[in-house]
N, C-alpha and C positions, 0 to 999 in steps of 0.2 A: 426766621431769625436772620437778619442781615444788617448791614451798616450802610447808611447813606451820608451824603455830604452834610445834611442838616444835623445829623447826630454828631459828626466830627466838629462842626462849628459850635454846637452847644458845649462840647467838651473843651474846646478852646476858650470859650467864655468862662468856664469853671476854673481853668488854669490861669487865666489872666490875673495878674497882680498877686498871685500866690507865690510864696517862697518855695513851694515844693518843686516847681519846675520853671524853667526859663527858656526864652528863645535862644537857641545856641547859634554861634556865628558860622559864617561861611568863609573859608580861606582858599586861596589859589596856590598852585604849585607849578612853576615854570618847567621843572623837571618832568612832572607828570604830563604836562601839555606836550612836551617834546617826545616823550616815550610812547604816547598814545595818539599823537597827531590830532589832538582835540583840545578844547578849552575845558579844563577840569576845575570844578568848584567843590571843595570838600565840605560836606555838612558835618560839623564838629560836634556830633551828639555825644561823643565820649567825654566832653567837657560838661555835660549835664550833671546836676546834683545827683549823687549816688554813682556817677560814672557811666550811666546808660539811659536809654529812652524809657525804661520800664516804669519809672515813677509816673509818667504821664497817664498810662492806662490805669494803674493801681489807684491813683488819686481820683481819677474820674469815676471809678467804680465806688470807692468808699465814701466820697463826699455826698453822693446821692442817697446814702442811707440815713443822713441826718434829717430830723424832722424840723418843723418850724420853730421849735424852742431850742434848737441846737443840740438836741439829744440824738440817740441812734436806736434803731430797733434791735441791734445786736451789741454785744460787749467785746467780741473778739474777731479778728480776721485770721484766717488760716490759709496757708499757701504751701505749695511745694516748688522747689527751685534748686537749680545748680549754682545760683549765685546772684545774678543781676535782678531777676524778678523778686528774689528774697529781699534785697535791699530796697527795692521800690515799694514793696508792700509794707515793709517795716517803717519806712519814712512816712508813707501815706497814712498808715494807721496812727502813728504818733501825731501827725498833723490833724487828724480827725477825732482824736481822743479815744481811740480803740486800743485794746491790747492786741498783740500779734504773736502767733505761733507759726514758725516757719520750719518745715521739714526739708532737710537737704540730704543728698546722698553722702554716704560715709567718705567718699573720695572727693568731696567738694574742696576747692582750694581754701586753705586755712585763712587766707586774707579776706575771702568773701564771707566766710563764717564769722570772723571777727567783726567785719564791717556791719553785718546784719545785726549782731548783738549790740554793737555800738549805737545803732538807731533805736534800741530799746526792745527788740523782739526776743522772745524765747526761741532758741534754736534746738531742734532735735535732729540727730543724724541717724537716718534709717535707710537701709538698702544700698546696693552697689550702683544703681543708676537712677535716672530721673523718674522712670515709670514706677519703680519700687517706692521711691519717696512719695510720689503722687498717690499711690494706693493707700499708704499709711496716713497721709494727710487727710484724705477724704474720709477715712474712718473716724477721725477726730471731730468731725462736724456734728453739732447738735443745734437745737433751736436757739441757742444764745450766740451762735457763731455763724459767720459767712465765709464760704470758701471762695478764694480769689484765684481763679484759674489764670495761668500765664498767657493763654491766647484764645481759649474757647469761650468767649464771653463778648457780646456786642459792645458793652461799656469799655472793656479793656481795649478792644480793637479801635473803637472810636477815639480813645485817648491817644493811642499810638498814632492814629491817623492825623493828629494835629501837626505832625512832622511834615506831612504832605502839603498842608496849607502854607506852612513856613517856607518850604523850599520854593514853591511857586511864587510867593511874595518876594523872596530874597533874590531869586534868579529868574527873572520874568521871561527870558528867552531860552529856558531849559528845553533841550531836546530829549534827553534820556536821564532817568533816575535809576541808580543801581542800588539794590536793597538786599541785605542778607536774609535768609529764611531759616528759621528753626521750626517753631510751631506755626508760623505764618501770620501772627498777629500784627507785626510791624508792616510787612508788605501788603497785607490785606487792608489795613487802614490807610496807608499811603496811596495805594492804587485806587481805592474807592474815592478818596478825596480828589486825586488828580484826574480821574475819569470824568468827573463833572466840572472841575475847574478848567481843564484844558485837555480835551481828548486826544490832541495831537502828540502829547508827551508819551514817549515810550517808557515802560517800566520793565526792568530786567531783574529777576531774582537770582540769587546765588546761594547754593548749598555746598557744604563740605562733602567731598566725594564719598567718604565713608559714613556719612549720616544722611545721605540724600534719599528722601521719600517722595518729593514732589514730582519729579519726572515720571516715576512709575505710577503715581496717583493719577496724573493727568492722562497717562496712556490707558489706564484701566477704568477711568471714569469714576473713581471713588478714593477716599483717603486710604493710604497704605501705611503700615507701620513696620519697623525693624525690631527684631528681638534684642539686638545689641548694637551700639554705635561706638566708634572709636575715632576721636578727632581731637586735635589741639584746640579747636574752636568750641570750647565747652558751652559757650553761650547759645549755640545753635544745634546742640547735640540732643534734641528732644526725641528723635526717633519716630516722629509722626506729626501729622497735622490733624485738624478737626474738620468736621463737615462744614462748619462756618467758614474757616479760613480757606478750605479747599474751594468752596463756591466763589469766594472773592478772588482768589488767584486765577481760577478758571475763567472768570468773567472779565477781569481787568488787567492781568499781567500778560505782557507780550511774549516773554521768553524766560526760560529758566536754564541756567548753566550750573555746572559743578566744577569745583577746584580741588586740587589735592592738598594734603597737609603740607607738602613741600612748597607748593605755590603760596599757601597762606603764610608759612614761615618766611619765605622770601619777602612777602608783602609787609609783614611786621617789621622786619629789618629795614626794608626800603623806606617805610614811613618814618621810622626812627632816625635814619640817616639823612633822608632827603627833606623831610618836612618837620623834623624835630618833635614828632608826635608819637606817644606810646599808646598803641591801640591793640586791643585784644584780638584774638583770632577771628571772632565773628565779624567785627568791624573791618578788619584787614581783608576779609574775603572779597569785599566789593572791589578793592583796588587790585587784588589778585586776579579777578576776572578781567579787569581792564588791561592788565599787563599780559594776559594770556592771548592766545590766538582765537579765542572763542567769540569774542565780542568786537564787532567792528563799529567804532565810534568816530572814525576819521572825519574831521571837519565839523563835528557836533559840539554843542555845549552840554556837558555831562556833570551830574551831581551824584557821586558815590556817597552813601551814608556810612559814616564811621560810627557805628551804633553803640560801641562800648569801649571803655578804657581800663577795665578791671583785670589787667594782666598780672597774675601773681609772680612773685620773685622767682619761684621755682620754674614756672613755665617760661619766663623771660630767659632764665639761664639755659634751659634746654633748647630754646629757639636759637639763641645766639651761639651756643656750642655747635648746633647743626649748621648754622650759616657760616661760621668760621671754618668749619670742616669743608663745607661745600666750596668755599672760596680759597681753599688751600692755605688758610692762615692758622689753622690748628691741625698739626700733622703728627702722625705716629710713625716713627721709623724703627725698624728692627735691624740691629747691627750684629753680625756674627763675629765673635772674638775668641782668642785664646784666654781662658779663664785664669788670669793672673793679675797681680796688683799693678795699678797704673793705667789699665786699659780704659776704664771709665773716665779717668781724668784726661787722658789723651783725646778721646773723642769729644768730651765736653769742651775742651779748649778749641777744637776745630769749629764746633757749633758757635761758641762765643766769638771767635774770630770772624765768623760770618754774620755777626750782629743779630742772632736769633736768641730767643729766651727759652730755657728749658723749664717746662712746668713740672714734670716729674720723670723719673727713670726707674726701671726695675730690671732685675736679673731673671732670666728664664733658663733653667738648666734641665728640667725634666721634659725634654723634647726628643723623640726617638731619632730624628734625623741628625742630631748633634753627635759628634765624635766624643770619645772620652777626653775630658780636659777642655772642652769647648762650652760656650754659653752664648745666649743672646742678651743684648742690652736693648730694652724697649724704651725709646725716648718719645715723650710727648712734648713737642716744641711749638712755639709761636713764631710765625714768619709773616712777611708782608704780602705773600701771595705765591702763585705757582712758579714764577720765574726764580724768586728767592729760594723756594724749596729745592728746585733743581740744582741751584748753585751749591746748596748745603750737601745734597746727596753726592754731587760730583766731588766736592772737597773731601768727604769721608772716603769715597771710593779711591780717590787719588792717594790717600794715605794707606791704602792696601786692605781696606775692609769691604766685606760683602754687605750691601744695604738693601733692605726690602721695605717698601712703603706699605704700611698696614691698612691705612684708610684711603 
């Protein structure tokens, strides 16, 4: 059970002219070129219908179930997913005339649950993680249904591999392709295509540090799994790869690196500010790898795959809060005061005079170190950065107050 270039080319023919998937564009970024000392061409797969590459494999799988009369040997497609595969299967099922039941973890982003239902699928929320959802989904399969695995299926991998053909066609002088890894279907397909189209092209895989199974799998010579995963990149939080994708990675992928959630968060913000693209954690992981010290691409032509754009509003808020804190633009200050009327107004005026905005403020009186009649005022304020923050602290101290920065 493996995937060859001919399988991927057949998948590309099935996708040609269909509304279910399209050839996504390539965009450049002078800022990324400067920061990596390379020529960067972003593969904008987050602009794909459903917001990720997953539709490619799902459609390639389901369309082959149709018989010569346009009917199908099954009535329903069943899948388990944290979000992107769910939407891909839901759309592919609708396009091929099948019903769809998608099992998602109970903590799946609501935006992805809603989007999956909008494509016509029945959604069941089961389990706290992907594996629990997978176990339940597989129990639903009977003779009238087909299970659509997110990555452990040659048809799925071949569909995802059409991205590899597109990249080589669009960037003919590509030296390195950087691909996120969850279950390995995307990098397995891309690397299988590129290995035959142009063996000189280097393929680098990227995993989230707290969901990384591939480095250990390659070291031990067999797929390894994690009991639990925790990462903001939910699209690659599978906790394991399959024998199929392990073999493809082992055979065709040149290097695998890991990035932290902090690096992924930086990359999400970087892409939003510098390229005006909102990309979810899985897709941003490729740019995070390029901005880290782990990958040397100086002087090369590089294509990082932005694999998905389904970033929930909640995760976007968490990420931006983290980034504003990291850049000292969201600051928490604790000011020790005599607990009497007018103190809050006085300090608020100082902050306002320094052109900072107060998000919220609270009194803290139940602290052992405080003397009787004292209190803390905890301010959360917005500043323009570290230097501005220091000016504000200095101004409050010059007014006779003791100030501690809490974050």
